[in-house]
C-alpha positions in Angstrom: 5.3 28.3 9.8 6.7 27.9 5.8 4.2 26.4 3.0 7.8 23.8 2.4 7.9 22.6 6.3 3.8 21.8 5.7 4.5 19.9 2.1 7.8 18.6 4.2 5.4 16.9 7.3 1.9 16.7 4.9 4.5 13.7 2.9 6.0 12.7 6.2 2.5 12.2 7.1 1.4 10.4 3.6 4.8 7.9 4.2 3.1 6.6 7.6 -0.3 6.4 7.0 0.9 3.7 3.5 3.6 1.9 5.2 0.8 0.7 7.6 -1.5 0.2 4.6 -3.7 2.9 3.9 -6.6 0.4 3.3 -6.2 -1.1 6.7 -5.0 1.7 8.7 -7.2 3.2 11.4 -6.6 7.1 10.2 -6.4 10.1 13.1 -8.3 12.3 10.5 -11.7 12.4 8.8 -12.1 11.4 4.9 -14.2 13.3 2.8 -17.0 11.0 2.9 -19.6 10.4 6.5 -19.3 6.9 8.0 -22.7 6.5 6.7 -21.8 7.2 3.5 -20.9 4.9 1.3 -21.6 0.6 2.8 -19.5 -0.7 0.2 -20.9 -4.6 1.3 -24.1 -3.6 -0.4 -22.0 -2.9 -3.6 -19.9 -6.4 -3.4 -21.4 -9.3 -4.5 -20.5 -12.0 -1.2 -17.3 -13.8 -1.8 -16.9 -17.1 -4.2 -18.3 -20.2 -2.0 -16.0 -22.6 -0.9 -16.3 -25.4 -3.9 -17.8 -23.4 -6.0 -16.5 -23.0 -9.7 -16.2 -19.2 -9.7 -13.7 -20.6 -6.0 -11.8 -23.6 -7.5 -10.8 -21.2 -10.5 -9.3 -18.4 -8.2 -7.0 -21.7 -7.2 -6.5 -22.4 -10.7 -5.0 -19.2 -10.8 -3.5 -18.8 -7.6 -1.8 -22.4 -8.9 -0.6 -21.4 -12.3 0.4 -17.7 -11.5 3.6 -19.6 -9.0 5.4 -19.9 -12.2 6.3 -16.4 -11.8 8.1 -16.6 -9.3 12.0 -15.1 -10.1 10.3 -13.3 -14.0 10.4 -9.4 -14.0 6.4 -9.8 -13.5 7.2 -11.1 -9.8 9.8 -8.7 -9.1 7.3 -6.0 -10.0 4.8 -7.6 -7.6 7.5 -7.2 -5.3 8.3 -3.7 -5.7 4.4 -3.6 -6.0 4.2 -5.0 -2.1 4.2 -1.5 -0.4 0.9 0.5 -0.9 2.7 3.4 -0.6 4.9 2.8 -3.7 1.6 3.4 -5.8 2.2 7.4 -7.2 5.9 6.3 -7.6 5.3 3.0 -9.3 2.7 5.2 -11.7 5.7 7.3 -12.9 6.2 5.7 -15.6 2.7 5.6 -17.1 2.2 9.6 -15.8 5.5 10.6 -18.1 7.2 12.1 -15.1 8.1 11.8 -12.1 5.3 13.1 -9.5 7.7 14.0 -5.8 4.8 14.1 -3.1 7.4 16.7 -1.8 6.4 18.5 -4.6 3.4 18.3 -5.8 1.3 19.1 -2.2 -2.1 19.8 -2.8 -1.8 15.9 -4.5 -0.6 14.5 -2.2 -3.2 16.3 0.2 -5.6 14.5 -1.4 -4.6 11.2 -1.3 -3.7 11.6 2.1 -7.5 12.4 2.9 -8.2 10.2 0.6 -7.0 7.6 2.5 -10.1 7.2 4.9 -12.8 6.3 3.3 -10.8 3.8 1.2 -9.9 2.3 4.7 -13.6 1.7 5.5 -14.5 0.3 2.2 -12.6 -2.7 2.9 -12.6 -3.0 6.5 -16.3 -3.7 6.6 -16.6 -6.6 4.3 -13.0 -7.8 5.4 -14.9 -8.3 8.5 -18.3 -9.2 7.2 -16.6 -12.3 4.8 -13.8 -13.4 6.5 -11.7 -15.3 3.4 -9.0 -16.8 4.0 -6.2 -16.1 1.9 -5.1 -18.1 -1.4 -2.1 -19.0 0.5 -3.1 -20.6 3.3 -5.4 -23.1 1.0 -2.6 -24.1 -1.1 0.8 -24.0 0.5 3.3 -22.6 -2.4 5.6 -20.0 -2.7 4.1 -16.7 -2.5 6.0 -13.5 -2.4 5.7 -11.2 0.7 6.7 -12.2 4.3 4.3 -15.1 5.5 3.8 -13.2 8.9 0.7 -13.7 10.9 -0.9 -10.0 10.8 -0.5 -10.6 7.0 -2.7 -14.1 7.4 -5.0 -13.0 9.9 -5.8 -10.5 7.3 -8.9 -11.4 5.6 -8.9 -11.6 1.7 -12.2 -9.7 0.2 -12.4 -7.8 -0.8 -8.4 -6.7 -2.0 -7.6 -3.6 -0.2 -4.7 -3.1 -2.2 -6.4 -3.6 -5.3 -9.1 -1.1 -3.9 -6.5 1.7 -2.8 -4.1 1.3 -6.3 -7.7 1.4 -7.9 -9.2 4.6 -6.4 -5.2 6.5 -6.8 -5.3 5.0 -9.9 -8.9 6.5 -11.5 -8.1 10.2 -9.6 -5.2 10.0 -11.2 -6.7 9.5 -14.1 -9.0 12.2 -13.8 -5.8 14.4 -13.1 -4.3 14.1 -16.3 -6.6 13.0 -18.4 -3.8 12.3 -21.5 -2.8 9.2 -20.5 -5.3 7.8 -18.6 -5.0 4.6 -20.8 -1.3 4.3 -19.4 -2.4 5.7 -16.0 -5.1 2.1 -15.7 -3.4 0.1 -17.1 -0.2 0.3 -14.0 -3.0 1.0 -11.6 -4.5 -2.7 -12.5 -1.6 -3.8 -12.2 -0.5 -2.8 -8.7 -3.9 -4.5 -7.9 -3.5 -7.5 -10.2 0.7 -8.1 -8.9 -0.7 -9.7 -5.4 -2.3 -12.4 -7.4 1.5 -12.5 -8.9 2.4 -12.4 -5.0 -0.1 -15.1 -4.0 -1.4 -13.5 -1.3 -5.0 -12.1 -3.3 -7.5 -14.6 -5.0 -8.4 -13.3 -8.4 -11.6 -12.9 -7.5 -11.4 -10.6 -4.5 -8.3 -8.3 -6.4 -11.3 -8.0 -9.2 -14.2 -6.7 -6.2 -11.4 -4.4 -5.0 -11.6 -2.4 -8.3 -14.5 -2.6 -7.6 -14.9 -1.4 -4.7 -13.0 1.9 -5.3 -15.0 2.3 -8.1 -18.2 2.9 -5.7 -15.4 4.8 -3.2 -14.5 7.4 -6.5 -17.9 7.7 -7.5 -19.4 8.9 -4.2 -16.2 10.5 -3.6 -17.4 12.8 -6.3 -20.5 14.1 -5.0 -18.3 15.9 -2.4 -17.8 19.4 -2.8 -14.2 19.5 -1.4 -13.3 16.6 -2.8 -13.8 18.2 -6.3 -12.4 21.4 -6.1 -9.6 19.7 -4.1 -9.4 17.4 -7.3 -8.9 21.1 -9.3 -6.8 22.6 -7.6 -3.8 19.0 -7.6 -4.8 18.8 -11.7 -3.0 22.4 -11.4 -0.2 21.9 -9.9 0.3 18.6 -12.0 -0.1 20.5 -15.5 2.8 22.9 -13.6 5.0 19.9 -12.3 4.4 18.1 -16.0 5.5 21.4 -17.8 9.4 20.3 -17.1 9.1 16.7 -17.2 11.6 14.1 -16.6 11.3 10.3 -18.0 11.8 8.6 -15.4 14.0 5.3 -15.0 13.2 2.1 -15.8 10.2 2.4 -17.9 11.4 -0.1 -21.1 11.5 -2.8 -18.6 8.6 -1.9 -17.0 6.8 -2.2 -20.3 8.1 -5.9 -20.7 7.0 -6.9 -17.4 3.0 -5.7 -18.2 3.1 -7.8 -21.0 3.0 -10.6 -19.1 -0.5 -11.7 -18.7 -1.7 -12.9 -15.1 -4.5 -14.8 -16.2 
């Protein structure tokens, strides 16, 4: 089998997995971490209790961000809905389009991280079973109100866990662009607040969740080796940079305060 064919199959696998939701899908391969290596229930504090000042602050943010409907920031939130878009939507921050087909080592790294992120999200979600904000306060959201979304608990945000984990790794791979990469990865998670499908505290917990996952991953020699290989691959890709389209519009949308 040619290297191009292998890369194409890897790309297909990545798109299938991320279309299903890397943070919630049951993936048919192992990650870098054993299931016993990291229990994020011990890392994350419980979600705010109903009626607490923190929970009421979440409700206030949900109501306030409904005013963003049909703005450029709302459209960014729509573009951020599929978790598989994280790498494409980091293009402006990275300074080049990173086509997964052209970066098979990076693609493989993200694929293998996905089960670790999935486990880190699934256990606390199942334990706390927190309702999503639009089920408490009826108002517009930018996603389909299907039963699958409503059944999936709010805390922690899987989108925020995935995007921040990818952002942390990409900031390590392209350190000269780390500030822009992390700002866009943060915005990817904040899009869930704009969209109305996650509480702000659940998005913040997702970033804490991701930090725990990535810290644990760095203790695994295979992960470190794969990061080094992906860095060399990206360095070669960045010698032929192509400015992505729409970066000025993205910058304007990013300037909109979410909270």
